[in-house]
N, C-alpha and C positions, 0 to 999 in steps of 0.2 A: 563131321561128316565129308566123304571124299568127293571128286568131282566124279563125273562119270564119262570119263577121257581116257586117253590112253597117251602117257609122257614116252616120245619116242627120244632118245638119245642116239646122233648119229656118230659113230665113232672107227667110222670103217676108214678114215683117210689114210692118205699115202707118208702123211710127216715128211713129203722130201725137203722142204725147206727147216722144220724142225730138228731134223731128224732122229728124234725120238720121238713114241707113242705119246702124243699129247692127251689127253683122257689122264695119262700118271705124272702129269705134273703137279708141283707142290707148288700152294702159294699159301704163306700166314698158317703154316705146319699143317696144310689140308691137301689133298689131292683134287685137282678139280672135278674128277667123276666122281668122290665123293661128296664135293658139296651138290652138284647136278642131281644123284640119285636122294640124295635126303629132302630135297624139295620136291620130287619127284614121288614119292612114297607119301612124303604127307599129303601132298596134294591128289593122285590120280590112283583112281580103281584098279591102274595096270602100267607096268613099265616094261619096254621094250628099248633093248639094244642091239643097234646095228654095225655089225663089224664086218670083216672080210679076216677078222683074225681071232675067231671065236673061243680058244683057246685061254688067249690074255685074260679072257673075262670071267674064268669061270667060279672065281670069290664071290659074285655077286649073284647068289641063289633067291635073292626076294627081285629080281628082273628076269626076263625071259630074252636070249640072247637068241638073233637071228642072222643069218649072215642073205646078201644079197641076191634077190633074186634073178635079176640080169646083173653080171659081172664087170666093175670096172667103168660104171656108166655116172660117177661123180655123186654129188649129195642130191641130185634129183634120183638117181636109181635107190637110193640110200631111203629116201622119202618112200617113194613107191615099195620096198620093200616094208619097211615101218608100218605104214596104213593095209599093207596088203594081212599082213599078221594082226594087227590089230584086233581085239574083240570090239572094242566100244566104236561107233560111228564116227565120232570127232577126235582128234589125236594134236596136242601139242609136240610140235617137232622144234629142236635145238643142237646146236655142235658141241661135242665135248671139249673145246678150247675158249668158252664163254666164261669169265669167271667172276661177272657180274648178273647173273641170271635172278631177276626180282621177283619172290612169290607174289609178292603185293600186283605186281602187274600180271604176273600168268592168271592171277584170280579173275582180276577186271576183263582182259583176253575172253578167258572163257564167259563171263555175262554178259558178251558182245554177241556170241555167235549167232541166237536168235535163227533164221535159217538160211543161213550164209553157209557157201561151200568153204572159204576161206576167210581169215581175219589174220590180218597182218598189218605191223607196223610200218609207216612212211615217213621219211626224215626228210631231211636235206641230200643227203647222200643217195637215197634212194628205199625200195623195198628194204624190210628186214626180214626175207624167205625163211631165214634158220631161227627166227622167233616169234613164228608165226602157229595158227590152228586150222588144220585141212581134215574135211570130211572124205569118205568114201568114196564120197562124186569125183573127186582127183584123180582116182584109180584110173577110169579109160582114158580122160586127158593127157595124162602123164605118160601111159604105155605108149600112147599113138606117138608123142614126143620122142620118146625113146627109142623106139622102132623107127622115127625119121630120121635120127642120129642126133637131136635137138636137146641139150640139156642144160639151157639155162633154166632155172629154176621159173621166175616169172613168166617163162614162153609160154606157159599151160593155163595161166591164169584166164586167158580169155574166151568168153561164154560161160565163166561161173561165176557164182554168186560173191562176190568182193567185198568184204567191209575193208577201209582202209582206216588205220587208226592215226589221227595224226602228232603232229609234234607236239602241240596244244596239249591234247591228251594223256601224251607221254609224259611230259615235262613234270608232274608228281613224283613220278617213279624213278625220274632219269636227272635230278640236280646237277649230277656231275658230268654229264656228259659222257658217262662211260656204259651205259647198261650195254651198249651192240658191241660192245670191244671185244676181239678173240685175238687169239695168238697166236701168230705163224712162224716165228724164227726165234733159237736161244738169244738173240740183245733184245729183242722188245720185250720178252719172259724180265731178263734182266732191270728195264727201265721201269717196265711198272714195280717190280717188286721195290726199286730204289724210291719209284714215287712212295709206295704206302708207306717205306720206313720214313721217308723225311716228313711226310705227312702225319704220321703217328695214328696212321688209318688199318682199322681192322676190317677185311671184309665178310659181309655176313654170313656167317657159319649154320 
């Protein structure tokens, strides 16, 4: 039985450092977007792709593709658009360049929702806002921040019911410390591929 939640994939980045669309990068013979969407389709009742280039995503007919309501507002604008179009009250949001998305952790996060507006992992590096669950109650605070020209994702958290997931709780899902890793440059991609090859490690499909 699927979770009554929308899976939102943010695929609207400019990819200035990578030079190509990160969603279509291949690792271990599979594109990043295919890995993420496979998890979303297995878990969620609805999947939404938020992108400023919808023509690049026409092949994904099992997902709803939407464009940013507020253009050029970064990931915060993408979260707003995804939540706006989502049919479900809660949505899990992630970016298209995270190769180690963990299905079991997503299920765990969804089980912690209760009456919270945000369920977000908190590590020694800070919040992980692009691997988090948001409710539609976030729409108005996000809009206020966008209208004020403030685009830091965690900036709208104040005043909402936020549940932080500690590193201790995250550890069973992230024993290699790579869960929240994202890929920004061609060099990072090649280094990660080499690491996987050296360790003879196959990413979960």
